[in-house]
N, C-alpha and C positions, 0 to 999 in steps of 0.2 A: 440404446440408452445407456447401457453400462459402459460402452466405449467413450461416450460423451462425458460421463462422470469421471472415468479414469483419466481423461485427457485434461479436464479443467478444474479438478478439485483444488489444486494448489492456488490457482488464480482466484477461485471463489473464497478460499480461506484468507488470502491476502485482503480481499475486499471486505470481508466480515471483520477481520482484525482492524483494518483501517477505519471502518465505520465505528467500531468500538472505541478506538483511540480518539476519533473526532468527537464522539459523544462525551467521553471522559474529559476531553479538553474543554468542551462547553460547560460541563458540570462543575469542574473543579477550578478552572482558570477563568474562562469566559470573559464576557464584557458586561460589566454591571450597569453601564449607562445606556446600552442599547444602540450605540452609534457605530459599533464595529460590524461590518456587513457579514463576516463569516462566523463570528462567535456570538452574535447577539441572539441568534435563534438556534435551537437544538437541531432542527432539520437541516439547515444549511451546513452546519458544522459536521454533522454525521454524514451527509452526502459528500462533502468535500473530503472527509477522511476516507470514505469508501473509494472515491475516485483516485486519491493518492495511492491507496492500496492496489488498485487495478493497474496503475501506471508502474508501480514498483515490482509487481509480480514478474514480468518478463526479465527483469534484471537478475533475478535469482535462478533462472533456468540454467541448466548445464550448457556449457559451450563445448560442442563436439569437435571443434577444430583443434588440430595439434599444432603446437608451436615448437620450432627448433630451439633447443637449449644450447646456447653457445657459452663456452667457458673462456674467460679472459686469462691469459697468462701474463703475469707482470714481469 
């Protein structure tokens, strides 16, 4: 269990932060008419924010590949 927590804590953190941002977007910006499908309801906005957080989490992982640095001589 500890290995699982150590492996996925950053991904879970991104999902929670994304859900918080989605909820804040609904609360402060939102759609007052109720016709906007993502921001008319707090649940859909929060779930969409969490999904975006889950998608963004792998982008922040370290890339272990090494790249050759070439210098250009003018």
